[in-house]
C-alpha positions as CSV (number, residue, x, y, z in Angstrom):
1,M,61.5,50.4,185.4
2,E,62.7,53.8,184.0
3,N,63.6,56.6,186.5
4,K,60.7,59.0,186.9
5,R,62.6,61.8,188.5
6,K,61.9,65.0,186.6
7,A,64.5,67.5,185.3
8,I,64.4,70.4,182.8
9,L,66.2,71.2,179.5
10,M,66.3,75.0,179.0
11,L,67.5,76.5,175.8
12,E,68.9,80.0,175.4
13,D,65.7,81.3,173.7
14,G,63.8,80.5,176.9
15,T,62.2,77.3,175.7
16,R,61.8,74.7,178.5
17,Y,61.3,71.0,178.2
18,E,60.3,68.8,181.1
19,A,62.0,65.3,180.9
20,Y,63.0,62.3,183.0
21,H,66.4,62.3,184.5
22,F,69.0,59.4,184.4
23,G,72.7,59.4,185.0
24,A,74.3,61.7,187.5
25,P,71.9,63.9,189.5
26,V,73.6,67.1,188.7
27,S,72.9,70.2,186.6
28,S,75.0,71.1,183.6
29,S,75.3,73.7,180.8
30,G,76.9,73.8,177.4
31,E,76.2,74.0,173.7
32,V,73.3,71.7,172.7
33,V,74.0,69.8,169.5
34,F,72.4,66.8,167.8
35,N,73.7,63.7,166.1
36,T,71.7,61.4,163.8
37,A,73.8,58.3,164.2
38,M,72.0,55.0,165.0
39,T,74.9,53.4,166.9
40,G,78.3,54.4,168.5
41,Y,77.1,56.4,171.6
42,T,80.1,55.1,173.6
43,E,82.6,56.4,171.0
44,S,80.8,59.7,170.5
45,M,80.4,60.5,174.2
46,T,84.2,59.9,174.7
47,D,85.2,61.9,171.6
48,P,87.0,65.0,172.9
49,S,85.6,67.0,170.0
50,Y,82.3,67.0,172.0
51,R,83.9,68.7,175.0
52,G,81.5,71.4,176.4
53,Q,78.5,70.1,174.4
54,I,75.2,68.6,175.4
55,L,74.7,65.8,172.9
56,T,71.2,65.1,171.6
57,Y,70.6,61.8,169.8
58,T,67.8,61.8,167.2
59,Y,67.8,58.0,167.0
60,P,64.9,57.0,169.4
61,I,66.4,54.2,171.5
62,I,69.8,54.7,173.2
63,G,71.5,52.5,175.8
64,N,70.3,49.1,174.6
65,Y,73.8,47.5,174.4
66,G,75.2,49.2,177.5
67,I,78.8,50.3,177.9
68,P,81.8,48.0,177.1
69,S,84.6,47.2,179.6
70,F,87.6,49.6,179.8
71,S,90.3,47.4,178.5
72,C,93.5,48.7,177.0
73,S,96.1,47.7,174.3
74,E,99.4,49.7,174.1
75,S,97.9,51.8,176.9
76,I,95.1,52.8,174.5
77,S,91.5,52.0,175.4
78,E,90.0,49.4,173.0
79,F,86.5,50.8,172.9
80,Y,86.6,54.4,174.1
81,E,87.9,57.4,172.2
82,S,89.4,59.0,175.3
83,D,89.7,58.1,179.0
84,R,86.4,59.7,180.1
85,I,83.0,61.0,178.9
86,Q,83.6,64.3,177.2
87,V,80.0,65.5,176.7
88,S,78.5,67.8,179.3
89,G,75.1,66.1,179.1
90,L,73.0,63.6,177.1
91,I,69.5,64.1,175.7
92,I,67.6,61.1,174.3
93,S,64.1,60.1,173.4
94,Y,63.9,56.7,175.1
95,Y,66.4,55.3,177.6
96,S,66.7,51.5,177.2
97,N,67.1,50.5,180.9
98,R,67.4,46.7,180.2
99,P,70.6,46.6,178.1
100,Y,72.4,43.5,177.0
101,H,75.6,42.8,175.2
102,W,78.3,40.1,175.7
103,N,80.9,42.8,176.4
104,M,78.8,45.1,178.6
105,S,80.2,46.1,181.9
106,L,77.9,49.0,182.8
107,S,74.5,50.4,181.9
108,L,74.5,53.8,180.2
109,S,73.0,55.4,183.2
110,D,75.6,53.9,185.6
111,W,78.4,55.1,183.3
112,L,77.0,58.6,183.3
113,S,76.7,58.6,187.1
114,K,80.3,57.3,187.4
115,N,81.5,60.2,185.3
116,G,79.3,62.9,186.9
117,V,77.3,63.6,183.7
118,P,73.5,64.0,183.6
119,G,71.1,62.6,181.1
120,L,67.5,63.4,180.1
121,S,65.0,61.1,178.4
122,G,61.4,61.4,177.3
123,I,62.0,64.3,175.0
124,D,61.1,64.5,171.3
125,T,64.7,64.7,170.1
126,R,63.8,65.0,166.5
127,F,61.8,68.1,167.3
128,I,64.8,69.4,169.2
129,A,67.0,68.7,166.1
130,K,64.6,70.7,163.9
131,K,64.8,73.6,166.3
132,L,68.6,73.5,166.5
133,R,68.9,73.4,162.7
134,K,67.0,76.7,162.5
135,K,69.6,78.1,164.9
136,G,72.7,77.0,163.0
137,G,72.8,73.4,164.3
138,S,73.3,74.4,167.9
139,M,72.0,76.5,170.8
140,L,73.3,77.2,174.3
141,G,71.3,75.2,176.9
142,K,71.4,73.7,180.3
143,I,70.1,70.6,182.1
144,L,68.6,71.6,185.4
145,M,67.7,69.4,188.4
146,E,65.0,70.5,190.8
147,N,65.5,73.9,192.4
148,E,68.9,74.4,190.8
149,N,70.1,76.9,188.2
150,L,73.2,77.6,186.2
151,P,74.3,80.3,183.8
152,F,74.5,79.5,180.2
153,Y,78.0,78.4,179.0
154,D,79.4,78.9,175.5
155,P,82.4,76.5,175.0
156,N,83.3,78.3,171.7
157,Q,84.7,81.2,173.7
158,E,87.6,79.3,175.2
159,N,90.4,77.0,174.2
160,L,89.0,73.6,174.9
161,S,92.2,71.8,173.8
162,E,93.7,72.9,177.1
163,K,91.1,70.7,178.8
164,V,91.3,67.6,176.6
165,S,94.9,67.4,175.3
166,I,97.7,65.6,177.0
167,H,100.2,67.6,179.1
168,E,103.4,65.7,178.4
169,K,104.8,63.9,175.4
170,I,103.8,60.2,175.0
171,T,105.3,57.6,172.7
172,Y,103.5,54.5,171.3
173,G,104.7,51.6,169.3
174,N,108.0,50.8,167.7
175,G,107.3,50.9,164.0
176,K,109.3,51.9,160.9
177,Y,107.7,55.3,160.4
178,K,108.0,58.0,163.0
179,I,104.8,60.0,163.2
180,L,104.4,63.2,165.3
181,I,100.8,63.8,166.3
182,V,99.7,67.2,167.7
183,D,96.9,66.4,170.2
184,F,94.1,69.0,170.0
185,G,91.6,66.4,171.4
186,L,92.8,63.2,169.7
187,K,90.5,60.3,169.1
188,N,92.1,56.9,170.1
189,N,91.2,55.3,166.8
190,I,93.7,57.6,165.0
191,L,96.4,56.0,167.1
192,R,95.1,52.5,166.4
193,C,95.0,53.2,162.6
194,L,98.6,54.4,162.6
195,L,99.9,51.6,164.8
196,R,98.5,49.1,162.4
197,R,100.6,50.7,159.7
198,N,104.0,50.1,161.3
199,C,104.4,53.5,163.0
200,T,106.1,54.8,166.0
201,I,103.9,57.6,167.3
202,I,105.1,60.6,169.3
203,R,102.0,62.4,170.7
204,V,102.5,66.0,171.9
205,P,100.3,68.6,173.6
206,W,98.3,71.1,171.6
207,D,100.6,74.0,172.3
208,Y,103.9,72.0,172.1
209,D,106.7,73.6,169.9
210,F,107.3,70.7,167.6
211,T,109.3,72.7,165.0
212,N,112.7,71.1,166.0
213,E,111.4,67.6,166.4
214,K,112.5,64.8,164.1
215,Y,109.7,62.9,162.4
216,D,108.7,61.3,159.1
217,G,105.2,62.7,159.0
218,L,103.0,65.1,161.0
219,V,99.4,64.5,161.9
220,L,97.1,67.3,163.1
221,S,94.4,65.8,165.1
222,N,90.7,66.4,165.6
223,G,89.6,68.6,168.5
224,P,86.9,70.9,169.9
225,G,86.0,74.5,169.6
226,N,86.7,77.5,167.3
227,P,89.8,76.9,165.1
228,K,90.7,80.6,165.2
229,I,91.6,80.4,168.9
230,Y,94.6,78.2,168.1
231,E,97.1,80.9,167.2
232,K,100.2,79.3,168.6
233,P,99.9,75.9,166.8
234,I,99.0,77.6,163.6
235,H,102.3,79.4,163.8
236,Y,104.1,76.1,164.3
237,I,102.3,74.5,161.4
238,R,103.5,77.3,159.1
239,I,107.1,76.6,160.2
240,A,106.6,72.9,159.6
241,M,105.2,73.5,156.1
242,K,108.5,75.0,155.1
243,K,110.3,71.7,155.9
244,E,108.0,69.9,153.4
245,R,107.6,66.7,155.4
246,P,104.2,65.0,154.9
247,I,101.3,66.5,156.8
248,F,97.9,65.0,157.4
249,G,95.1,67.0,159.1
250,I,91.9,65.5,160.4
251,C,88.7,67.6,161.3
252,L,90.1,70.5,163.4
253,G,93.5,69.6,161.9
254,N,92.0,70.3,158.5
255,Q,90.9,73.7,159.5
256,L,94.2,74.6,161.2
257,L,96.2,73.5,158.1
258,G,93.9,75.6,155.9
259,I,94.3,78.7,158.1
260,A,98.1,78.2,158.2
261,A,98.1,77.9,154.4
262,G,96.2,81.2,154.1
263,G,92.5,80.2,154.2
264,N,89.7,81.1,156.6
265,T,87.0,79.3,158.6
266,Y,83.4,80.1,159.4
267,K,80.6,78.4,161.5
268,L,78.2,76.3,159.5
269,K,74.6,77.2,159.3
270,Y,73.8,73.4,159.6
271,A,76.6,71.5,161.5
272,H,77.7,68.1,160.3
273,R,77.3,65.5,163.1
274,S,76.3,62.0,161.8
275,H,77.5,58.8,160.2
276,N,76.0,59.4,156.8
277,Q,77.6,62.5,155.4
278,P,78.4,61.9,151.6
279,V,81.6,63.4,150.2
280,L,83.1,63.6,146.7
281,S,86.8,63.3,145.9
282,L,87.6,65.9,143.4
283,K,90.7,64.0,142.4
284,T,89.0,60.6,141.5
285,G,85.3,61.5,141.2
286,K,84.4,58.8,143.7
287,S,82.0,59.4,146.5
288,F,82.2,58.1,150.1
289,I,80.0,58.0,153.2
290,T,81.7,59.5,156.1
291,S,81.5,60.0,159.9
292,Q,81.5,63.7,160.8
293,N,81.4,65.9,163.9
294,H,82.1,69.6,163.3
295,G,80.4,73.0,163.5
296,Y,83.1,75.0,161.8
297,V,84.3,74.6,158.2
298,L,87.2,75.8,156.1
299,D,86.6,78.5,153.5
300,A,89.0,77.6,150.8
301,I,88.4,80.6,148.5
302,K,91.4,82.5,149.9
303,L,93.8,79.6,149.7
304,P,96.9,80.1,147.4
305,K,96.5,78.7,143.9
306,E,98.8,75.7,144.6
307,W,96.1,74.4,147.1
308,K,93.1,72.6,145.8
309,I,89.8,71.3,147.4
310,F,90.4,67.6,147.9
311,F,86.8,66.6,149.0
312,K,83.5,68.4,149.0
313,N,80.3,67.7,150.9
314,L,77.5,66.4,148.6
315,N,74.8,67.8,150.8
316,D,75.9,71.5,151.0
317,D,79.0,71.7,148.8
318,T,81.2,72.8,151.7
319,C,84.9,72.1,151.7
320,E,85.7,68.6,153.2
321,G,89.4,68.6,152.6
322,I,92.4,70.3,150.9
323,I,95.5,69.1,149.2
324,H,98.7,70.7,147.9
325,D,99.5,70.4,144.2
326,Y,103.1,69.2,144.6
327,K,104.0,69.1,148.4
328,P,102.9,66.2,150.6
329,F,100.3,68.1,152.5
330,F,96.6,67.2,152.7
331,S,93.7,67.2,155.2
332,V,90.1,66.2,155.5
333,Q,87.2,67.5,157.5
334,F,85.6,64.1,158.1
335,H,86.9,61.2,160.2
336,P,88.7,58.6,158.2
337,E,89.4,56.7,161.4
338,A,85.6,56.5,162.0
339,S,84.9,54.9,165.4
340,S,82.1,55.3,165.3
341,G,80.8,55.2,161.8
342,P,81.8,53.9,158.3
343,T,85.4,53.1,157.5
344,D,85.1,53.9,153.8
345,T,87.9,56.5,153.9
346,E,90.5,54.7,156.1
347,F,92.6,54.4,153.0
348,L,93.7,58.0,153.6
349,F,96.1,56.7,156.3
350,D,97.7,54.6,153.5
351,L,97.9,57.7,151.3
352,F,99.7,59.5,154.2
353,I,102.2,56.6,154.8
354,N,102.8,56.3,151.0
355,S,103.8,60.0,150.9
356,I,106.4,59.3,153.6
357,V,107.7,56.3,151.7
358,R,108.1,58.4,148.5
359,R,109.8,61.2,150.3
360,N,112.3,58.8,152.0
361,K,113.4,57.1,148.8
């Protein structure tokens, strides 16, 4: 039987929603955002890009397949995108309290409790999504238990990578191609995709000075928050660009590469958080369905003429990637590694490796 303990969702405009509580019996505050995906809640909730956010799912039934076991390969979790839940809270319409899956080790509620994260159910999440869309895709909000209160918290005002990035250099694999990854809030599936492509990966913290490191290719990872906060790594990226080794940016990495190249960023009126975002390659004319999770986007208008838009979003025409005319630099705003979501654009990892092969000939 579903838990009938009541709790409150309060938004910054004063709107209050009474709901049923599950997960950890604690209050929490953050940026309320919504995701329209039908599956993949384990991956989304452990995605460091969601740090500081209260995630609202518009799909009506969440939790029906539970949570998989925490098993590792190469010290990388097989099913999680980081080593913990990153969201500050979860809001869903109906909590499926009788989950079943052959690989299930915990229910969603037990997993939330174990990680100290509250959940709310019994809310019309599609109505919440419509409200959030009118406010730019997000609003500050808080989940309140009985007789508790918290101030509103805006995660965009601080450097969240300090909280989700590693603190010391880590090496994975023993492959042919030496890849340096700057971890701004790295998803594990980026590591998996590169390890499958015969790579040795050197993972470094978000503020690490990598300008004197030896590597074949540089990856700028996804991560949370406002890209303009990351002044130190943007400086290092500009230095790296002068060496002309291949660079591949993903999500936040796309924005940071764009800023380093001379572009700008702004916050989207309607954020992109779903598995069904269509993008068009301006190089091939082909369209792809992509997984996305971002509230900021690159304004490519001010980029130097040798930079071109690589992909654009077919819903709102925003920039979904950039590419240099003759240097081996490119980046995308969506998630080619997926997890969760479609894998239509995983070929971009092959494009990156091929640019290394060409340069090393």
